[in-house]
Each structure stands twice: as C-alpha cells, then as structure tokens.
C-alpha positions in Angstrom: 0.0 0.0 0.1 1.6 3.5 -1.0 1.2 5.6 2.0 3.9 7.8 1.9 4.8 10.4 -0.5 8.0 13.0 -1.0 7.5 16.5 -0.4 9.6 19.5 -1.0 10.9 21.7 1.8 12.6 24.6 3.2 14.5 24.5 6.1 12.8 27.0 8.6 16.3 27.9 10.3 18.7 27.7 7.2 16.6 28.2 4.3 18.0 25.4 2.7 15.8 23.4 0.0 15.4 19.0 0.6 12.9 16.5 0.0 11.7 14.8 2.8 9.4 11.9 2.6 5.5 12.7 4.6 3.3 9.7 5.7 -0.3 10.3 4.2 -2.2 7.4 5.5 -1.7 5.7 8.8 -3.0 2.5 8.6 -3.3 0.9 12.1 -3.5 -2.7 11.1 -1.1 -2.7 8.5 1.5 -0.2 9.7 1.9 0.1 13.4 5.2 1.7 13.4 3.7 4.5 11.5 0.9 4.5 14.4 3.7 4.7 17.3 5.0 7.4 15.4 2.1 9.3 15.3 0.9 8.6 19.0 4.7 9.7 20.0 4.4 12.8 18.4 6.8 11.8 15.7 5.0 11.6 12.6 6.6 13.4 9.5 9.2 15.2 11.4 11.8 16.4 9.0 15.6 16.7 9.7 17.7 19.3 7.5 20.7 17.7 6.0 22.4 21.1 6.2 22.0 22.3 9.9 20.4 19.4 11.5 17.2 21.3 12.2 14.6 18.6 13.6 11.0 19.8 13.6 7.3 18.4 12.8 6.0 19.2 9.0 2.7 20.2 8.9 1.0 18.1 6.1 -2.7 16.4 5.9 -3.2 12.7 6.5 -5.9 10.1 7.0 -5.6 7.8 10.1 -7.5 4.4 9.8 -8.4 1.5 11.9 -10.1 -1.0 9.9 -10.9 -3.3 13.2 -12.5 -0.5 15.1 -14.0 1.2 11.7 -12.2 4.1 12.2 -11.0 7.1 9.8 -9.8 10.4 11.0 -8.2 13.2 8.8 -5.6 16.0 10.0 -6.0 19.1 8.4 -3.7 21.6 8.8 -5.4 25.2 9.8 -3.2 27.0 6.6 -4.6 24.0 4.3 -6.8 25.5 1.5 -8.5 28.8 2.0 -12.1 27.6 1.3 -14.4 24.7 2.4 -14.1 23.4 -1.0 -10.8 23.2 -1.0 -10.4 21.0 2.4 -13.2 19.1 1.3 -11.1 18.0 -1.9 -8.0 17.3 0.6 -10.4 14.9 2.3 -11.7 13.5 -0.6 -8.0 13.1 -2.1 -6.8 11.0 0.9 -10.1 9.1 1.2 -9.9 8.1 -2.5 -6.3 7.2 -2.0 -7.2 4.5 0.9 -9.9 3.2 -0.5 -8.6 2.5 -4.0 -5.7 0.4 -2.1 -8.1 -1.7 -0.1 -10.1 -4.8 -1.2 -13.9 -4.5 -2.1 -15.2 -5.7 0.8 -13.0 -3.3 3.3 -14.2 -0.5 1.3 -17.4 0.3 3.9 -19.6 3.4 4.5 -17.1 5.2 7.3 -14.6 5.6 5.2 -16.6 8.2 3.2 -17.4 10.2 6.2 -14.1 10.5 8.0 -13.9 12.5 11.3 -11.9 15.7 10.6 -9.4 17.6 13.1 -7.1 20.5 12.7 -4.6 19.4 15.9 -2.7 16.3 15.6 -2.9 16.1 19.5 -7.0 16.2 19.4 -6.0 13.5 16.9 -4.2 11.5 19.0 -6.3 12.0 22.0 -9.3 10.6 20.1 -7.2 7.6 19.3 -6.2 6.9 22.4 -10.1 7.1 24.3 -10.3 3.4 22.2 -7.5 2.2 23.9 -6.3 2.5 27.7 -3.2 0.8 27.4 -2.3 2.6 24.8 -2.6 6.0 26.1 -0.8 4.7 29.2 2.2 3.8 27.2 2.1 7.1 25.3 2.1 9.2 28.2 5.1 7.3 29.7 7.2 8.1 26.6 5.8 12.0 26.6 7.3 12.1 30.4 10.6 10.3 29.2 10.6 13.1 26.6 9.9 15.9 29.1 12.8 14.3 31.5 15.3 14.4 28.5 14.5 18.0 27.5 14.7 19.1 31.4 18.2 17.2 31.2 19.0 19.0 27.8 18.7 22.4 29.4 20.9 21.8 32.6 24.6 23.0 32.2 26.8 19.9 32.7 28.9 22.1 34.9 26.1 23.0 37.2 26.9 19.7 39.8 24.2 20.8 42.2 21.3 21.1 39.6 22.4 18.0 38.1 22.6 16.1 41.5 19.4 17.4 42.3 17.5 16.3 38.8 18.8 12.8 40.0 17.6 13.1 43.2 14.2 14.0 42.0 14.0 11.5 39.1 15.9 8.4 40.1 12.9 5.9 39.6 12.5 7.3 36.4 15.6 7.0 34.9 15.3 3.5 34.0 16.2 1.2 31.0 13.5 3.1 28.8 15.0 6.4 29.5 18.6 5.5 29.0 17.3 3.7 25.6 15.7 7.1 24.5 18.5 9.1 25.6 21.5 6.9 23.5 19.0 7.4 20.6 19.0 10.6 20.9 22.5 10.9 21.5 23.3 8.8 18.0 21.0 11.3 16.4 22.7 14.1 17.2 25.9 12.6 16.3 25.0 11.6 12.9 23.7 15.1 12.5 27.0 16.5 13.3 25.4 18.6 16.1 28.6 18.8 18.1 27.5 21.1 21.1 24.6 19.0 21.9 25.8 16.0 21.4 28.6 16.6 24.0 26.0 18.1 26.5 24.1 14.9 27.0 26.8 12.7 26.5 28.7 14.4 29.5 25.0 13.7 31.2 24.8 10.4 30.1 28.5 9.9 32.0 27.0 11.8 34.7 23.8 9.4 35.3 26.3 6.5 35.0 28.1 7.5 38.0 25.2 8.6 40.1 21.8 7.2 39.1 20.6 3.4 40.5 19.9 2.2 36.8 23.0 4.5 35.7 25.5 2.6 38.2 23.9 -1.0 36.8 24.6 -0.1 33.1 28.3 1.1 34.1 28.9 -2.0 35.5 27.5 -4.0 32.6 29.5 -1.7 30.2 32.5 -2.5 32.4 31.9 -5.9 31.9 31.6 -5.8 28.4 35.0 -3.7 27.6 36.7 -6.4 29.8 35.8 -8.9 27.7 36.1 -7.0 24.1 39.5 -6.1 25.1 40.3 -9.9 25.2 37.7 -12.1 24.1 38.3 -15.3 25.3 36.3 -18.1 27.3 38.5 -17.5 30.4 37.8 -13.7 30.5 33.6 -14.7 29.8 33.8 -17.0 32.5 35.9 -14.7 35.3 33.0 -11.5 34.3 30.3 -13.6 34.3 31.5 -14.9 38.1 32.3 -11.4 39.1 29.5 -9.9 37.5 27.1 -9.0 40.5 23.7 -8.0 38.7 21.8 -10.5 36.0 21.5 -7.5 33.8 25.2 -7.5 33.6 25.3 -11.2 33.1 22.9 -10.8 30.1 24.9 -8.3 28.2 28.1 -10.8 28.5 26.1 -13.6 27.5 24.9 -11.8 24.4 28.4 -10.1 23.7 29.9 -13.4 24.0 27.5 -15.6 22.8 29.8 -17.4 20.2 32.1 -18.4 23.1 29.5 -20.1 24.9 30.5 -23.9 23.2 31.5 -27.3 25.2 34.8 -26.1 26.3 33.6 -23.2 28.0 31.0 -25.4 30.1 33.4 -28.0 30.5 35.9 -24.7 31.9 32.7 -23.8 34.6 32.5 -27.6 35.4 35.7 -27.7 36.5 35.7 -24.7 38.6 32.5 -26.3 40.5 34.5 -29.7 40.6 37.3 -27.7 42.2 35.4 -25.7 44.9 33.9 -29.0 45.8 36.9 -30.3 46.6 38.4 -27.8 48.6 35.3 -27.7 50.3 33.9 -24.5 49.8 30.1 -25.0 49.0 29.2 -21.9 49.2 31.0 -21.2 46.2 30.1 -24.5 44.3 26.5 -23.6 44.7 27.0 -20.1 43.5 28.3 -21.5 40.5 26.0 -24.3 40.0 23.3 -21.9 39.9 25.2 -19.5 37.6 25.7 -22.2 35.5 21.7 -22.6 34.7 21.2 -18.9 34.5 23.7 -18.9 31.5 22.4 -21.6 29.8 18.6 -20.3 30.3 20.2 -16.6 29.2 21.8 -18.2 26.4 18.3 -20.0 25.2 16.6 -16.9 25.2 19.3 -15.1 23.5 18.9 -18.0 20.6 15.2 -17.7 20.4 15.0 -13.8 19.7 18.0 -14.0 17.4 16.2 -16.3 15.5 12.8 -14.5 16.0 14.8 -11.4 14.5 15.7 -13.2 11.5 12.5 -14.8 10.5 11.7 -11.1 10.6 14.2 -10.0 8.3 13.5 -12.9 6.0 9.6 -12.1 5.8 10.8 -8.4 5.4 13.0 -9.7 2.2 10.1 -11.8 1.0 7.5 -8.7 1.0 10.7 -6.8 -0.7 10.7 -9.2 -3.3 7.2 -9.7 -4.0 6.3 -5.4 -3.7 4.9 -3.9 -6.6 7.2 -1.0 -5.3 10.1 -2.4 -3.5 11.4 1.3 -2.3 8.0 2.6 -1.0 8.1 -0.7 1.1 11.6 -0.1 2.3 10.8 3.6 3.0 8.0 2.3 5.3 9.7 -0.5 7.4 13.2 1.5 7.4 13.6 0.8 10.9 14.0 -3.2 10.1 16.4 -2.4 7.6 19.5 -3.1 9.8 22.4 -5.5 9.9 20.7 -8.7 10.4 18.5 -7.8 7.3 22.0 -7.4 5.3 23.1 -11.0 6.6 19.6 -12.2 5.5 20.0 -10.8 2.3 23.7 -12.2 2.0 22.8 -15.8 2.9 20.1 -15.8 0.4 22.4 -14.7 -2.6 24.8 -16.9 -1.3 22.1 -19.8 -1.6 20.7 -19.0 -4.5 24.2 -18.9 -6.4 25.4 -22.3 -5.2 22.1 -23.4 -6.5 22.2 -21.8 -9.7 19.5 -19.8 -9.8 21.1 -16.6 -11.4 17.6 -15.0 -12.0 17.0 -14.6 -8.2 20.4 -14.1 -7.2 19.5 -10.9 -9.6 16.8 -10.0 -8.1 17.8 -10.1 -4.4 21.2 -7.5 -5.4 18.3 -5.6 -7.2 16.4 -5.3 -3.6 20.2 -4.6 -2.1 20.7 -1.8 -4.3 17.3 -0.3 -3.4 17.8 -0.8 0.0 21.4 0.6 0.2 20.4 3.8 -2.0 17.3 4.5 0.2 19.6 4.3 3.3 22.2 6.9 1.5 19.5 8.8 0.6 17.9 9.4 4.0 21.3 9.9 5.7 22.9 13.1 6.6 25.4 14.2 4.1 28.1 13.8 6.6 27.1 10.0 7.0 27.0 9.7 3.3 30.6 10.5 2.4 31.7 8.2 5.3 29.9 5.5 3.7 31.3 6.7 0.4 35.0 6.7 1.7 34.8 3.6 3.4 33.5 1.9 0.1 36.0 3.5 -1.9 38.2 0.8 -4.0 41.4 3.0 -3.9 43.2 5.4 -2.2 42.8 7.5 -5.1 39.3 7.7 -5.2 39.5 8.7 -1.3 41.3 11.8 -2.5 38.8 12.4 -5.3 35.9 12.6 -2.8 37.8 14.1 -0.1 38.3 17.6 -2.7 34.5 17.1 -4.1 33.8 17.5 -0.6 35.8 19.9 0.7 33.6 22.1 2.5 32.6 19.0 4.9 35.8 18.6 6.3 36.6 20.0 9.5 37.5 18.9 13.2 33.9 17.5 13.9 33.9 15.3 10.4 37.6 14.0 11.2 35.8 12.9 14.5 33.2 11.2 13.1 35.4 9.2 10.3 37.8 8.2 13.5 34.7 7.0 15.3 33.3 4.9 12.1 36.6 3.3 12.3 36.8 2.3 15.8 33.2 1.0 15.0 34.0 -1.2 12.4 37.1 -2.4 14.2 34.8 -3.2 17.4 32.5 -5.1 15.2 35.2 -7.1 13.6 34.4 -5.4 9.9 37.5 -4.9 8.4 36.2 -3.8 5.5 36.2 0.0 5.1 38.6 0.7 7.9 41.7 0.9 6.0 40.1 3.1 3.4 38.7 5.4 6.4 42.1 5.3 8.0 44.0 6.8 5.1 41.1 9.3 4.8 41.6 10.3 8.3 44.9 10.9 7.9 44.5 12.9 4.6 41.6 15.0 6.4 44.2 15.8 9.5 46.7 17.1 6.8 43.9 18.9 4.6 42.2 20.9 7.8 45.5 21.5 9.3 
C-alpha cells in the first residue's frame, strides 16, 4: 500500500531546500510503526541535511483503523482557504485509501472521516479507544520531558544535576537510557557537536550517580573487559564477578560465540574444584550461574531466531512488492545489519543452486535498500559511507576534494569513530580506506 510521498521542504532555520518523505495514510493494522510514530508525536518529522534542524512538518494525513472502523483526517489550519479546497483534500486522501483496499473492506464509514485541525486532538481521539496505548504514550512523553529538562541543564552545574537525579532517580530506568542513547546517536549523526557533547557528559554523570546508571556502568565495564580480551576464560571470569543479572545477560549476548562445550567444561571444572576444596557456598553459586547462563543463552538464541525470521519475511515482502522502495521506506527501521546478513545468505544460497535470476533480483533489492539508506542519511554520513566503500586511495582523494566544504574537526572525529565502530564489530572492510581518509583530512584541515 502506497502510504507515503515525497515533498519539497525549505528548512525554517537555514532556508536550505530539500525533499522529505511524508506519511499520508496511517493504517493501524498494516503499519503499526507509523501509528507508534503518530502517538509519540514523531510522525512526519523532518531533519534538515544542512543544519540538522528537526521539526514536525504540517502535512495532511488520514488515520485508518479497520478493526474499530475509524477514519480520522488531519488538516492543517493553513491548508486551503475555502471549505471546497479542504473537502477536496479530504476526498483525495479517502480515495487513495479506498483504491488500495479490497472491495469488501470499502465500507461507508470511510466516506465520512472525522476531521481534526490539531494532531494532538486526533491522537487523543485514538487514545480514547485504548487505555493501554494511552498509558504507554504518556510514559514516553514523560521520558521526553525528562530528556528535555536534562538537555537544558549545564553539565558543569553539579548541584542542579544532582538535584535532577535525586528527584527523578526512579524514572531514570532502562527505557530512559535507551531514549537518551538514541538521541545522542541522532545528534552525532547530524553533526550537532554541541548538543551531542552536552548529552554525552550528562550520560556519564547519570552512569555514576543514578541507580540504573550504576548498573549500566557495571555492564559496560564487564563487556569492555570481554571485548578487550575475548576468550572463554575472560567471559567466565566476568560472569563470576558480575553482581547483577543485567550484566550477565549483556556478557552472554556479546560472548555468545564463546559459550560452547569448552566453556561449560571450564565452568564445570571450577564447580568441581570448589567442591574438592570444601567451599560449598562457592560451589552452589557456580551451579546456579551455570543454569542461569544456559537459560540466558537459550533466550538469546530464541530472540535471534525471531529477528532473523522477521528480516527474512521483510526480504520476501520486498521481493513480492510492486514498489520495493516504497515498502523499504515504510519499514526502514527493520533494515539493519541482520537484514543484510539475511540478504547475503539468500544470495549465496541462490548462487550455489545456480538460480541466477533469483540472485539478480536479490541484488536489485540490495541496491534499492542501500540507495534508500544513503538518501535518508545526513550528508556527512553519506560521505563516510562513500569513503569506506572507495576502491582505492585515489578514489578517497577525489571524494575529499569534491566534498572539501565538509572537512573539519567534527567530520574528522566522525571518521575516527567510524573506524573504531568497524573494528569493534570486527568488520575490517572499509577500515583501511577510512584510516587513510582520516590521515588526509588531518593534513587538509591543518
């Protein structure tokens, strides 16, 4: 179902013209992610590729829930000077939805959609139908309010930051840190160094001072120790030393490939040694640990399999879609490293079976997805990707010359972080080119 379009936009902050995707139809059953964005106040959010301005685009859309037989239309106040123009806009959205539904789903309520001139009023009308959804959205809004409050605190004002933590410690939970990390990554990708630095410093303080933060810090320290020396012995030592289950879960996720027969042999050897030494308490703790690690491992494997199956279904949907790009745009949040792993596996299998027509189609899907991701990425991220994919140092030189205006200290830091990320993920492809690019950028900016 074609639910999105692309519209020209002029940034209200720096006046840069660009194009942005907008959601025109939000179908509660077919596109739950669009509904979630609407309820969270993130629908039709634009990001300027030049200055990083982020804001909501005032564009009409239709919300449809076939189970509840609801059709709501949002019309910005500035859309159409006359009632006739507004009715035409409603009719265009309704006809677009009706044309994409099977005949049996084209019911009378769709011809009389309820009109709203405020997105918030439309959201409130949706929430009246679902108390659980309302509670979840209100919780998310509260997290956003806390984040905004934190964003405006001076990291140097220790008293104010301590007061913030003291007042909101219970609210600074896993979901808050997830939101904080997400916003920090967005600011980093957009090159907003000042905001990124402020929030990063606040995060460091929260890790030191808040209850959940201290737990996260312990997890990060344990995982970092494992990444520095990824052996079965290190994994076992860190699991034994970890005081909280959260840290042990993180270690199992990162060290999953080390949890083999040899690992459990080593753990069993420690249990036997504790028993032989008469240390009953330690033996019992190790036995409990062994059972817990096995349970966490099984849960991780089940979740991994579920994600793989989801990405496999997305790939099949893309192969069947009349417009793969539109579908990829609508489900862009599912296009991650796991998706590309599934795509690569399918290409390899089809190639080994001699099904070159399938190989060609799969590669076309890969090209569509990669092109889309590059289009959606900020200019500096696109340039980093181009540098990493360069075939030679000479091509790196050409790219740097073409994009000389982007070369500054912030971009150099972004390239260096990309090198670190690739190395930590053990993805050596692109590291050599990015290292060379970092060296040349340093020379060019002096």
